[in-house]
C-alpha positions as CSV (number, residue, x, y, z in Angstrom):
1,X,95.1,-42.0,7.5
2,X,94.5,-45.6,6.4
3,X,91.2,-46.1,4.7
4,X,90.6,-42.4,4.0
5,X,91.1,-40.1,1.0
6,X,94.6,-39.4,2.1
7,X,95.6,-43.0,1.2
8,X,95.7,-42.1,-2.5
9,X,97.3,-38.7,-2.3
10,X,100.9,-38.4,-3.7
11,X,103.0,-36.0,-1.7
12,X,106.1,-34.0,-2.6
13,X,108.5,-32.4,-0.2
14,X,109.7,-28.8,0.0
15,X,111.6,-26.6,2.4
16,X,110.2,-23.1,2.9
17,X,109.1,-20.7,5.6
18,X,106.0,-18.7,6.1
19,X,107.8,-15.7,4.5
20,X,110.8,-15.5,2.1
21,X,113.2,-14.6,4.9
22,X,111.6,-16.9,7.6
23,X,113.6,-20.0,8.7
24,X,112.6,-22.9,6.3
25,X,110.8,-26.0,7.6
26,X,110.2,-29.3,5.8
27,X,106.7,-29.3,4.1
28,X,105.0,-32.4,2.6
29,X,102.1,-31.3,0.4
30,X,100.1,-32.8,-2.5
31,X,102.3,-33.3,-5.6
32,X,100.0,-31.3,-7.8
33,X,100.0,-28.2,-5.7
34,X,102.3,-25.2,-6.4
35,X,104.8,-23.7,-4.0
36,X,102.3,-21.2,-2.7
37,X,100.6,-24.0,-0.9
38,X,103.9,-25.0,0.8
39,X,104.3,-21.5,2.2
40,X,100.7,-21.4,3.3
41,X,101.2,-24.6,5.2
42,X,104.3,-23.2,6.9
43,X,102.1,-20.3,8.1
44,X,99.2,-22.4,9.1
45,X,101.0,-25.1,11.1
46,X,101.9,-24.2,14.7
47,X,105.5,-24.5,15.8
48,X,108.6,-24.6,13.6
49,X,109.0,-28.3,12.8
50,X,108.1,-30.5,9.8
51,X,104.6,-30.2,8.4
52,X,102.7,-33.1,6.7
53,X,99.6,-31.7,5.0
54,X,97.3,-34.7,5.6
55,X,98.3,-34.9,9.3
56,X,97.8,-31.2,9.8
57,X,94.4,-31.2,8.1
58,X,93.3,-34.3,9.9
59,X,94.0,-32.6,13.2
60,X,91.3,-29.9,12.9
61,X,88.9,-32.3,11.0
62,X,89.1,-34.7,14.0
63,X,88.5,-31.9,16.4
64,X,85.4,-30.8,14.5
65,X,83.8,-34.3,14.3
66,X,84.7,-35.2,17.9
67,X,83.1,-32.0,19.2
68,X,80.1,-32.5,17.0
69,X,79.6,-36.0,18.5
70,X,80.1,-34.7,22.0
71,X,77.6,-31.9,21.7
72,X,75.0,-34.1,20.0
73,X,75.2,-32.1,16.7
74,X,76.3,-35.2,14.9
75,X,73.9,-38.1,15.6
76,X,76.1,-41.1,14.8
77,X,79.7,-42.1,14.0
78,X,78.6,-42.6,10.4
79,X,77.4,-39.0,10.2
80,X,80.8,-37.9,11.6
81,X,82.7,-40.0,9.1
82,X,80.6,-38.6,6.2
83,X,81.4,-35.0,7.4
84,X,85.1,-35.8,7.7
85,X,85.2,-37.3,4.2
86,X,83.4,-34.3,2.7
87,X,85.9,-31.9,4.4
88,X,88.9,-33.9,3.1
89,X,87.5,-33.9,-0.5
90,X,86.8,-30.1,-0.3
91,X,90.2,-29.3,1.0
92,X,92.1,-31.6,-1.4
93,X,90.3,-29.9,-4.3
94,X,91.3,-26.5,-2.8
95,X,87.7,-25.5,-2.8
96,X,87.2,-24.5,0.9
97,X,88.7,-24.6,4.4
98,X,88.3,-22.9,7.8
99,X,90.4,-19.9,8.6
100,X,93.8,-19.9,10.3
101,X,92.3,-19.7,13.8
102,X,91.0,-23.3,13.4
103,X,94.3,-24.7,12.1
104,X,96.2,-23.1,15.0
105,X,93.5,-23.8,17.6
106,X,93.1,-20.1,18.4
107,X,90.1,-18.9,20.4
108,X,89.2,-16.3,17.8
109,X,85.8,-16.4,16.0
110,X,86.1,-19.0,13.3
111,X,85.4,-18.5,9.6
112,X,85.1,-20.7,6.6
113,X,86.2,-19.5,3.1
114,X,85.4,-20.9,-0.3
115,X,87.6,-20.4,-3.4
116,X,85.3,-19.4,-6.2
117,X,87.5,-20.4,-9.2
118,X,88.0,-23.9,-7.8
119,X,84.3,-24.5,-8.7
120,X,84.9,-24.0,-12.4
121,X,83.9,-27.3,-14.1
122,X,85.6,-29.1,-17.0
123,X,83.2,-27.5,-19.5
124,X,84.1,-24.0,-18.4
125,X,81.0,-23.4,-16.4
126,X,80.4,-22.8,-12.7
127,X,79.3,-25.8,-10.6
128,X,76.7,-24.0,-8.6
129,X,75.3,-27.2,-7.0
130,X,78.8,-28.2,-5.6
131,X,79.3,-24.6,-4.4
132,X,75.9,-24.6,-2.6
133,X,76.8,-28.0,-1.0
134,X,80.2,-26.5,0.1
135,X,78.5,-23.5,1.7
136,X,76.2,-25.9,3.6
137,X,79.3,-27.8,4.8
138,X,80.9,-24.6,6.0
139,X,77.8,-23.8,8.0
140,X,77.8,-27.2,9.7
141,X,81.5,-26.8,10.6
142,X,81.1,-23.4,12.1
143,X,78.0,-24.4,13.9
144,X,79.9,-27.2,15.6
145,X,82.9,-24.9,16.4
146,X,80.5,-22.5,17.9
147,X,79.2,-25.2,20.3
148,X,75.8,-25.1,18.5
149,X,75.1,-21.7,20.1
150,X,76.8,-19.1,18.0
151,X,74.2,-16.6,16.8
152,X,76.3,-15.5,13.8
153,X,78.6,-17.5,11.5
154,X,81.2,-16.3,9.0
155,X,81.0,-18.2,5.8
156,X,82.6,-16.3,2.9
157,X,84.1,-16.6,-0.5
158,X,87.4,-15.5,-2.1
159,X,88.8,-14.7,-5.5
160,X,85.7,-13.3,-7.2
161,X,88.2,-11.6,-9.6
162,X,89.6,-15.0,-10.7
163,X,86.1,-16.2,-11.5
164,X,85.3,-13.1,-13.5
165,X,88.6,-13.5,-15.4
166,X,87.6,-17.0,-16.4
167,X,84.5,-15.6,-18.1
168,X,86.4,-12.6,-19.4
169,X,84.2,-10.1,-17.6
170,X,85.7,-6.7,-16.8
171,X,85.6,-5.9,-13.1
172,X,83.9,-2.5,-13.7
173,X,81.1,-3.9,-15.9
174,X,77.4,-4.4,-15.1
175,X,77.8,-8.1,-16.1
176,X,80.5,-8.6,-13.4
177,X,78.3,-6.9,-10.8
178,X,75.4,-9.2,-11.7
179,X,77.7,-12.2,-11.2
180,X,78.9,-10.9,-7.9
181,X,75.4,-10.3,-6.6
182,X,74.3,-13.8,-7.8
183,X,77.3,-15.4,-6.0
184,X,76.5,-13.5,-2.8
185,X,72.8,-14.4,-3.1
186,X,73.6,-18.1,-3.7
187,X,75.9,-18.1,-0.7
188,X,73.3,-16.5,1.5
189,X,70.5,-18.7,0.3
190,X,72.6,-21.9,0.7
191,X,73.8,-20.9,4.1
192,X,70.4,-20.0,5.5
193,X,68.8,-23.1,3.9
194,X,71.4,-25.2,5.9
195,X,70.7,-23.1,9.0
196,X,67.0,-24.0,8.5
197,X,67.8,-27.7,8.2
198,X,69.8,-27.5,11.5
199,X,66.9,-25.7,13.1
200,X,64.6,-28.6,12.1
201,X,66.9,-31.0,14.0
202,X,67.9,-28.9,17.0
203,X,65.2,-26.1,17.3
204,X,64.8,-22.7,15.6
205,X,66.4,-19.8,17.4
206,X,65.7,-17.0,14.8
207,X,63.0,-16.2,12.3
208,X,63.4,-16.4,8.5
209,X,64.1,-13.0,7.0
210,X,60.9,-11.1,6.1
211,X,62.4,-8.9,3.4
212,X,65.2,-9.7,1.0
213,X,66.5,-8.0,-2.1
214,X,65.8,-9.5,-5.5
215,X,68.8,-11.4,-7.0
216,X,69.8,-10.8,-10.6
217,X,67.4,-12.4,-13.1
218,X,70.2,-13.5,-15.4
219,X,74.0,-13.4,-15.5
220,X,76.8,-14.1,-17.9
221,X,77.5,-17.4,-16.1
222,X,74.9,-20.0,-17.3
223,X,72.7,-21.3,-14.6
224,X,74.0,-19.1,-11.8
225,X,71.0,-16.8,-11.5
226,X,68.6,-19.8,-11.4
227,X,70.8,-21.5,-8.7
228,X,70.7,-18.3,-6.6
229,X,67.0,-18.0,-6.9
230,X,66.5,-21.7,-6.0
231,X,68.8,-21.3,-2.9
232,X,66.9,-18.2,-1.7
233,X,63.6,-20.1,-2.2
234,X,64.9,-23.0,-0.2
235,X,65.9,-20.7,2.6
236,X,62.5,-19.0,2.5
237,X,60.8,-22.3,3.0
238,X,62.5,-22.9,6.3
239,X,60.2,-22.7,9.4
240,X,63.0,-20.9,11.2
241,X,66.7,-20.5,11.4
242,X,69.4,-21.7,13.8
243,X,71.5,-18.5,13.2
244,X,70.8,-14.8,13.0
245,X,73.4,-14.4,10.3
246,X,75.7,-16.8,8.3
247,X,77.5,-14.9,5.5
248,X,80.4,-12.4,6.1
249,X,83.5,-11.6,4.2
250,X,86.8,-11.2,6.2
251,X,90.4,-10.2,5.5
252,X,92.5,-12.9,3.9
253,X,94.9,-15.1,5.9
254,X,97.1,-18.0,4.8
255,X,94.1,-20.2,4.1
256,X,93.3,-18.2,0.9
257,X,96.9,-18.9,-0.3
258,X,96.5,-22.6,0.6
259,X,93.4,-22.7,-1.6
260,X,95.1,-20.9,-4.4
261,X,93.0,-17.8,-4.2
262,X,94.7,-14.6,-5.4
263,X,92.3,-12.1,-3.9
264,X,90.1,-11.8,-0.9
265,X,86.3,-11.5,-1.2
266,X,85.3,-9.3,-4.1
267,X,88.6,-7.5,-4.3
268,X,89.8,-6.7,-7.9
269,X,92.5,-8.8,-9.5
270,X,96.1,-8.4,-8.3
271,X,97.2,-7.8,-11.9
272,X,98.3,-9.7,-15.0
273,X,101.8,-10.6,-13.8
274,X,103.4,-11.5,-10.5
275,X,107.1,-11.2,-9.5
276,X,109.0,-14.4,-8.7
277,X,112.5,-15.8,-8.6
278,X,114.1,-18.7,-10.5
279,X,116.2,-21.4,-9.0
280,X,119.3,-19.0,-9.1
281,X,117.5,-16.2,-7.3
282,X,117.0,-14.0,-10.4
283,X,113.8,-12.0,-10.6
284,X,111.3,-12.8,-13.3
285,X,107.6,-12.0,-14.0
286,X,105.0,-14.8,-14.3
287,X,101.4,-14.6,-15.2
288,X,98.9,-14.6,-12.4
289,X,96.2,-17.3,-12.2
290,X,93.6,-14.8,-13.3
291,X,95.7,-13.9,-16.3
292,X,96.0,-17.6,-17.3
293,X,92.2,-17.8,-17.1
294,X,91.7,-14.6,-19.1
295,X,94.1,-15.6,-21.9
296,X,95.0,-13.1,-24.6
297,X,92.8,-10.3,-23.1
298,X,94.4,-10.5,-19.7
299,X,96.4,-7.2,-19.9
300,X,93.4,-5.1,-20.5
301,X,90.9,-7.1,-18.5
302,X,93.0,-7.1,-15.3
303,X,93.9,-3.4,-15.4
304,X,93.4,-1.7,-11.9
305,X,89.8,-0.6,-11.5
306,X,88.7,2.8,-10.3
307,X,87.6,3.4,-6.7
308,X,84.1,4.1,-8.1
309,X,84.0,0.6,-9.7
310,X,85.0,-1.1,-6.5
311,X,82.3,0.9,-4.6
312,X,79.7,-0.2,-7.2
313,X,80.8,-3.8,-6.8
314,X,80.4,-3.5,-3.0
315,X,76.9,-2.1,-3.5
316,X,76.0,-5.1,-5.6
317,X,77.3,-7.6,-3.0
318,X,76.4,-5.9,0.3
319,X,72.6,-6.5,0.3
320,X,73.2,-10.3,0.6
321,X,75.8,-10.2,3.4
322,X,75.0,-10.4,7.1
323,X,77.9,-8.0,7.9
324,X,79.6,-5.1,6.2
325,X,82.6,-6.4,4.1
326,X,86.1,-5.2,4.9
327,X,88.0,-3.0,2.4
328,X,90.9,-5.4,2.1
329,X,93.5,-5.2,-0.7
330,X,94.2,-8.0,-3.1
331,X,96.5,-10.7,-1.7
332,X,100.0,-11.0,-3.0
333,X,100.0,-13.6,-5.7
334,X,103.0,-15.7,-4.7
335,X,105.2,-16.5,-1.8
336,X,108.3,-15.9,-3.9
337,X,107.4,-12.2,-4.5
338,X,110.0,-9.7,-3.2
339,X,109.1,-8.1,0.1
340,X,107.1,-4.9,-0.1
341,X,106.4,-2.3,2.4
342,X,103.2,-3.3,4.3
343,X,100.0,-1.8,2.9
344,X,98.5,1.0,4.9
345,X,96.0,-0.4,7.4
346,X,92.5,0.1,6.3
347,X,90.2,1.5,9.0
348,X,87.6,-1.1,10.0
349,X,84.0,0.0,10.0
350,X,83.1,1.5,13.4
351,X,80.3,0.4,15.6
352,X,78.5,1.9,18.5
353,X,76.5,0.2,21.2
354,X,74.0,1.9,23.6
355,X,72.7,0.0,26.7
356,X,69.7,1.3,28.6
357,X,66.7,0.1,30.5
358,X,63.1,1.0,29.9
359,X,61.0,0.4,33.0
360,X,63.6,-2.1,34.1
361,X,63.8,-4.0,30.8
362,X,67.3,-4.1,29.5
363,X,67.8,-3.0,25.9
364,X,71.0,-2.8,23.7
365,X,71.2,-1.1,20.3
366,X,74.1,-1.6,18.1
367,X,74.8,0.6,15.1
368,X,77.5,-0.3,12.5
369,X,79.0,2.5,10.4
370,X,80.9,2.6,7.1
371,X,84.4,4.0,6.7
372,X,82.9,7.5,6.4
373,X,80.9,7.3,9.6
374,X,77.5,6.8,7.9
375,X,75.0,4.5,9.5
376,X,75.0,1.1,7.7
377,X,73.1,-1.4,9.9
378,X,71.4,-1.7,13.3
379,X,70.7,-4.6,15.6
380,X,68.7,-5.0,18.9
381,X,69.4,-7.1,21.9
382,X,66.4,-7.6,24.2
383,X,67.4,-10.5,26.6
384,X,64.3,-10.4,28.8
385,X,61.7,-9.9,26.1
386,X,59.5,-12.7,24.7
387,X,60.5,-14.7,21.6
388,X,57.9,-12.9,19.6
389,X,59.0,-9.4,20.6
390,X,62.7,-10.3,19.9
391,X,61.7,-11.7,16.5
392,X,59.8,-8.5,15.6
393,X,62.6,-6.2,16.6
394,X,65.1,-8.3,14.7
395,X,62.8,-8.1,11.6
396,X,62.6,-4.3,12.0
397,X,66.4,-4.0,12.4
398,X,67.0,-6.2,9.3
399,X,64.5,-4.3,7.2
400,X,66.0,-0.9,8.2
401,X,69.6,-2.2,7.5
402,X,68.5,-3.4,4.1
403,X,66.8,-0.1,3.4
404,X,69.9,1.9,4.4
405,X,71.9,-0.3,2.1
406,X,69.6,0.6,-0.8
407,X,69.7,4.3,-0.2
408,X,66.6,4.9,2.0
409,X,67.5,8.0,4.1
410,X,67.6,7.5,7.8
411,X,65.2,10.5,8.2
412,X,62.5,8.4,6.7
413,X,62.9,5.7,9.3
414,X,63.1,8.2,12.1
415,X,59.8,9.8,11.0
416,X,58.2,6.4,10.8
417,X,59.3,4.9,14.1
418,X,59.7,7.9,16.5
419,X,56.9,7.7,19.1
420,X,55.9,4.3,17.8
421,X,53.5,2.7,20.3
422,X,54.5,-0.2,22.5
423,X,55.7,-1.0,26.0
424,X,57.4,2.3,27.1
425,X,58.2,4.2,30.2
426,X,61.1,5.9,31.9
427,X,64.5,5.4,30.3
428,X,67.7,4.9,32.4
429,X,71.1,5.1,30.9
430,X,70.5,7.8,28.3
431,X,70.7,11.3,29.7
432,X,69.3,12.8,26.4
433,X,66.1,10.7,26.3
434,X,64.4,10.2,29.7
435,X,61.0,8.8,28.5
436,X,60.0,6.7,25.5
437,X,56.7,5.3,24.2
438,X,58.5,2.0,23.1
439,X,61.9,0.5,22.3
440,X,61.6,1.7,18.7
441,X,60.8,5.2,19.8
442,X,63.9,5.4,22.0
443,X,66.1,3.8,19.4
444,X,65.2,6.0,16.4
445,X,65.2,9.2,18.4
446,X,68.7,8.1,19.6
447,X,69.9,7.5,16.1
448,X,68.4,10.9,15.0
449,X,70.4,12.7,17.7
450,X,73.7,11.0,16.8
451,X,73.5,10.7,13.0
452,X,71.2,13.5,12.0
453,X,71.7,16.1,14.7
454,X,68.0,16.4,15.1
455,X,66.8,18.2,18.3
456,X,63.2,18.4,17.2
457,X,62.1,15.1,18.8
458,X,61.3,15.9,22.5
459,X,60.3,13.3,25.1
460,X,56.6,12.4,25.0
461,X,54.5,13.6,27.9
462,X,53.9,11.3,30.8
463,X,50.3,10.8,29.8
464,X,51.4,9.6,26.4
465,X,53.2,6.7,27.9
466,X,50.9,4.1,29.3
467,X,52.0,2.1,32.3
468,X,53.6,-1.3,31.4
469,X,50.7,-3.4,32.5
470,X,48.2,-1.2,30.5
471,X,50.5,-1.3,27.5
472,X,50.7,-5.1,27.6
473,X,46.9,-5.5,28.1
474,X,46.1,-3.2,25.1
475,X,48.6,-4.9,22.9
476,X,49.1,-2.0,20.5
477,X,50.9,-2.8,17.2
478,X,54.6,-2.7,17.3
479,X,55.1,-1.3,13.9
480,X,53.7,2.1,12.8
481,X,51.4,2.3,9.9
482,X,53.1,5.1,8.1
483,X,56.2,3.2,6.8
484,X,58.7,5.0,4.6
485,X,57.6,5.8,1.1
486,X,60.5,3.9,-0.4
487,X,59.6,0.2,-0.7
488,X,62.3,-2.4,0.1
489,X,62.9,-4.9,-2.8
490,X,60.6,-7.9,-2.8
491,X,62.1,-11.3,-2.3
492,X,60.0,-12.7,-5.2
493,X,57.7,-15.0,-3.2
494,X,55.2,-14.4,-0.5
495,X,56.8,-13.3,2.8
496,X,57.1,-16.1,5.3
497,X,57.0,-15.9,9.1
498,X,59.0,-18.1,11.4
499,X,57.1,-20.9,13.0
């Protein structure tokens, strides 16, 4: 620890467990942190012995930098030291950290979460530049943890409700939804811009998005809309990306509590008060962090929102995410709260995957659904196809997913892409579709069968499907010309193609 940021950190000692009735363990944490941080450390640290916060944090920071050096993702010891210093500063300010799987060295897919209220500045504004830099730092950490090969990362944010409370914005207001959309756009833009910078160093693996929704033109938080637009423009300028997706929200774990976040993702506030106990074990009610930020309007501002307002908030955020967000409840506000019955588990969005071959070429189609079974997004896997073909299919999948998120009916896409020309032939692995003119033809007729119940799309005649060699020689266009009438929102600048 000598010579690092930890040298100047004053610590205090507590005894607590991961839960109120868990065996206590000695915890050493920064003196300025509340008791919620002590309980979170008890949950994050493996084993049951004493926990010293700098030692615990330095363990995963050292693993990240050593792996980065070993894989060639960090070019020099100085770069590794700079990354470690930035992670220490981010963590000590309770602005961001990786999920519990990194602290406990689990094999689960890693995530990185950023605590939005921690980026409030001294003047009462939001430090968008620092937030964008923290997002980029999270991308670097997850890229290293994924061995530099992970196609998708999970950078997310927490406690949007706490940020809204600081600006006294009701959760169910249009102003709050604009802030949420701008935060999500800023996160996506900063993450993809960093993915582009990594692609410049280590090689591009994925194209830049061809279509993107327009971020809010203005928000109630000064400078936020402009920062979101600048981040998106920086991402658009990348010649290519290292990752297919970077931004995803996830259910909260002990890391949110360590950072002082009271809610996960864009969940509404927990309330204006939280139950606690005094030194003699008596129950009392204390204001939540969101209530302290909201001041004298907290009671009305933090009233429980309607299901409709949460759905509207999700619709505002969803276009900028790379994966559908979970419907997670707000986190309990304090470790001293009395035990409650566990919340009913929320069913996770379902997904289906079909695997077939067309003339020997392996194809996989993945379809993600919302909690009502409606199609939400699609993705293709074509391992034996050329880079150009994979990029075009990924672009189609992303455009369709964005369109579905903006209300374009699936019927419109089916009518546009069924019988699309390309390299087709006999289909193996799908008893309902035996012949297809192209990958897109099979995929959208498959979706029409499963999600629309359409039986009016028979297989094409054999003469309508050219042999593979003839199809490749003629090089017909992959995309049909009669695209759906609903136009996807423009990104604001000219569309860019990956190098």
